[in-house]
KESEVO-582817 format. One record per residue (C-alpha): y, x, z. Coordinates in steps of 0.5 Angstrom, whole numbers, plus 500, padded with zeros to 3 digits. Layout:
<rs>
YXZ ...
</rs>
This chain:
<rs>
455505542 457503535 464505533 466498532 464496539 468502542 475499538 473493541 472496548 479499547 482493545 479489551 482495556 489494553 489487554 489488562 495493562 501489563 505494559 502492552 504485549 500483543 497486537 503490534 503494541 496494542 496497535 502502536 499504542 492506539 495509533 498515536 492516540 488516534 492520530 492526536 485526536 483526529 489531528 485536533 478535530 482537523 485543528 478545530 475545523 481549520 480554526 473555524 474556516 480560517 481567520 487568525 489560525 495559529 495551531 502548530 503545537 504547544 496548546 497543552 498538547 492538543 487533545 482537547 486540553 489534556 484528554 477531552 475532559 473525562 474527569 481530567 488527569 489520570 493515574 500517575 499524573 497522566 503517565 508522567 504527562 504522557 511519558 515525560 512531556 507529551 511524547 518527548 516534546 512532540 518528538 523534538 518539536 521545532 517545526 520546519 517543513 517550510 514554515 510549520 508543515 502541520 507541526 512537521 507532520 506531528 514530529 514525523 508521526 511521533 519520531 518513534 512513538 512510545 507509550 506502552 501502557 504502565 497503568 495511568 487509570 487504564 490509559 484514562 479509560 482508553 482516552 475516554 473511550 476514544 472520546 466517544 467517537 466524534 471526528 468533527 462529524 463527517 458521517 462518523 469520520 466516514 464510518 471510522 474510515 471504513 473501520 480503520 481498514 479493519 483495524 489495519 488488518 491487526 498489523 498482519 500478526 506482525 507481518 513478515 518478509 512479504 509485508 502484508 496488508 493488501 486486500 481492499 478488493 485488490 486495491 479498489 480494483 487496481 485504482 479503479 482501472 488506473 482511473 486517477 485524475 485530479 491534477 495528476 501526481 499519484 505515488 506509492 513508493 512502498 505505501 504501508 498503511 496507505 490503502 492504495 492512496 486512500 482509494 485514490 483519494 476516494 476517487 479524486 474527492 468526487 472530482 473536486 468542484 472548486 477551491 482550485 480543485 481542492 488545492 490539487 486534491 490536497 497535493 495529489 498523493 505521495 507515499 514513502 514507508 520505511 517502518 515507523 508504525 505503518 508510516 504513522 498509520 498511513 499519515 492518520 489514514 490520509 487525514 481521515 481521507 481529507 488531507 490536511 497536511 500529509 507531509 507527502 507521506 515520507 518516513 524513509 526507504 525509497 530505494 535509499 538513493 541512487 536511481 540516477 539522482 531522480 530529477 523531473 520534480 520526482 516524476 509522477 503520472 501514476 504509480 499504484 503499489 504492492 511492494 514487499 516481495 520475498 525479502 532482501 535489502 540491506 547491503 549497499 542498497 543495490 549500489 544505487 542501481 545500474 550495475 547490470 540490474 543490481 540485486 538485493 531482492 526488494 520487489 525487483 528493485 522497486 520495479 526498476 524504480 517505478 519504471 524510472 519514476 514514471 513520466 512519459 505516458 505515465 501509468 502504473 499498476 504493481 502487485 508482483 509474485 510469480 517469481 518475478 514473472 519466471 525468474 532468470 538472471 537479473 530478473 530477465 534483464 529487468 523484464 526486458 527493461 520493462 518491455 522496452 521502456 513501457 507498454 505492459 498491456 495487461 497482466 491480471 493473474 490472481 488466485 493463489 489464496 488472495 493473501 491467505 493465510 499470510 502467504 500462499 505465493 501466487 501474485 499478479 497485477 502488472 498494468 503498464 504505461 511508460 512510452 514516449 522516448 520518441 514514440 514509434 510505438 515504444 515498448 510492448 507489442 502484445 500482452 493481454 493476460 486475464 486469469 481471475 478464477 475463484 468464485 463458484 463453490 469457493 475452494 480458497 479465500 481465507 481470513 474470514 472470507 477474503 476476496 471481494 470487489 465483485 470477484 473482479 466483475 468479469 475482468 472489469 467487463 472484459 477490460 474494454 467496451 463502453 459503460 463508463 470507466 473513462 471509456 473502459 480504460 481505453 481497452 477497446 474491443 478486448 477478445 479472448 475467452 476462457 479467462 483471457 488470452 494475448 501473447 506477442 512480444 516475439 513469443 515473449 522474447 523466444 521464451 527469454 522474457 519468461 512472463 509466466 504464461 499459463 492459461 491456454 484455455 484451461 486443461 490441466 485437471 487431476 485433482 484429488 481434493 485434500 484441501 486443494 492438494 495441501 494448498 498447492 503443496 504450500 504454494 510450491 513450498 513458497 515458490 521453492 523458498 523464493 527460488 532459494 532466496 534468489 539463488 542465495 542472492 546470485 551467489 552472494 553477488 557472484 562472491 562479492 564481485 569476485 572479491 572486488 576483482 
</rs>
């Protein structure tokens, strides 16, 4: 049976259970089961490779000792074991990060884990189905890694406040053009299920040549995720991509500590991220930022954080909504900070249906590099824009026909001369064309740092297509909603500051 068939069978079994309600709970249930099975497959490899290896868990909780035997415990006995021993004990595992890092990862993964299933016989059926996948086989693990991307899309049904699965084509293009190198620290401060980090690991794995390279690989990526389920999914994703101790995937809120408290150990060479947009942070978070840049809008705070956390000459690629480009007030100050501190060399404008059907808000990828403090060329001098068009004959992307990596081919070819990616990322030989144009910093300043610059090569066409008119209407409504949120934030900040006086 194929891996996709196994997962479909598991979902069908779970639908019969009275305790599992909806995709989010099915995904939550599947996540901790998958985690334990993949973790045990890694344990078997480590036991084979290392002399005198000691497992970080009580042995009765290893998958092989309670789940692998398809004739093993079932019914009420299995439910009692899972609910009153397994989950409870793993949540309270004595596993300090310094002395038992793999145990610490398990404890973090189970911090909010829950067994939704109420029928022990059905739970045994799910476990037996999972046993049809062999995670000790590199071929099956690779196949499952591809399928995992599909499983993660199930999270969409519970997505809100700008928290959407980033299409794989977008993550691959971004990481490809950032071109991470072994030895660099790569961060996603809002990592979700780990798509950007997984793509980065795929590129870095090809650069590993020896044990020293493997050591660098194991410590190459860092992520932070606020919500428990995506954090668990990301941790599992990292294990699938070869990270033995994904302790660098923290469960917490990146924005929850003062920006001024960042020190040299926190700095990184690379940031790749699609931070949540359209949402607001809880009261008090904005106090972690300098007074002139304080706001409760999540995307604006993340942009500030990314600018600060980059090392000199470090580089970043960040997905941001149009609202960040044309917004005023605090947004203008943050954009000025970005252009003063970094070289915003490229803005890739994405088609408005990339995240359909979950949102029609227009999005952009901002590529920038942190300037050296003593550089004469500090900051941005010119910005290149590239507008990625919809493929010929396609009116909009959707759930069944999402954006593909090949849709970025023209942008990739334009990016720079040279045939290899190492040559292309130098951005030599760029020229204006129907999709690409350049704007000087002087023009940006004249526009009061409004970065929402339309393609000058495209005339405004009158469109009578009902589907496109509806899509445009939805986009406008989303932009209006975003502006309303901005106004609410500005009013709330003004009232708060008035109250403090």
